[in-house]
N, C-alpha and C positions, 0 to 999 in steps of 0.2 A: 449137205445144204442146211440151214436151218429156214424154218419156217417163221414169218415174222407174227408178232401175237398183236391181238388189236389191242392199244392201250386203252384202260377205262379208269376214269377216275377215282381216286380212293381218300379215304381221310377228310380233311378240312376244306380240301377244295370241293369237292362232290356237294354238290346243294341239292338238297330238295326241295319241291316244291307243294309239297302235302304240311310241310310245318311251317311254311309264312304266314306272316300275322300284318304284312303290310297293307290291305286295302282296312284292315279292321284299324288298324290302330291311326292312319291318317283321317279315317272317320272320325276316330275321337278325339286327335289334335284339332281338325278342322271344328271337330263342335264345340268343344271349349273355346279357342280362337273366335267362332263367331260370337261368343259373347260379348267381346268388344269390339270386333268388325261385322256385327250383324245386320246394320242397315246397309251394307255394302249388297245384299241379297247373293252374292256369287258363292262365297265363303259358305253361307247356308246349307244350298244347293248342294255344291260339293260335297260337302257333307254327308249330304241324305245319299248321293248317287255311290258313292265311295263305300257307304255306310252297305248298300245293298247287293253291290260288287262283294264286298266282303261277304255278307252272309250266305252267298250264292255259291262264292269258290273257295270260303278260307272258315269252314266251320268250327276252326279251333281258336276263331278270333272272333265269336257271336255276340260276345259282353261288349267287345269293344265296337263291334258294328253298332250292335244295338245303343247302345250310350251315343253314337257320332248320328245317327237317325233320331235320337230323341230330343239331344241339344240344337241339330240342324232344325228340326221340325219346329221345336216352340221358339228357336230364335226368328222364324219367317213368321210364326203368327203370331207373335209379341206385338210388334209393329201394325198389322194390320188391327188387332184386337183396338191398341190406343188412338189410331185412326178411325177407327168406328165409333169408340164412345165419344174419343173427341167432337166429331159429328155431331153424333146425338146427343150431346149436353150443347153446343153451343150453335147449334141451328135453330133449337126454340130461344133460346137467348135474342138472337141476331130478329128473327120475326118479331120479340117482343120491344126491341131496340127500336124497329121500324113502324110499331103502329104506336108507341106511345114517344117516338123521336119526330 
C-alpha cells in the first residue's frame, strides 16, 4: 500500500502574502485619483484608510502608502482651506456692502 502525500502548492501557483503591495498601490492610485475627484470626499478618505492599512500590513509598500496618505490628506485639507479663506475674505466685504448699501 502507498501512503498519500499531502499536496503542497509550488511554483507560480503559490502566493506569498509577505510580498504583496496591494494596499500601498491602491492607496497611491486613489491618492492620485483624488486630485481629480477630491471634491467627492470619499476617494481621499479611501486613499488615507488604505494607506494606513498598507503601512501596518505591508512594510514593502511603505513609500506607496505614505504617498497615498499625503495626497489624500492634501486633497481633503485643500477644499477646507479654500472655503475658510473664502469666508474670511468675503464676510467683511458682505458687511461693508450692508453698511454702505
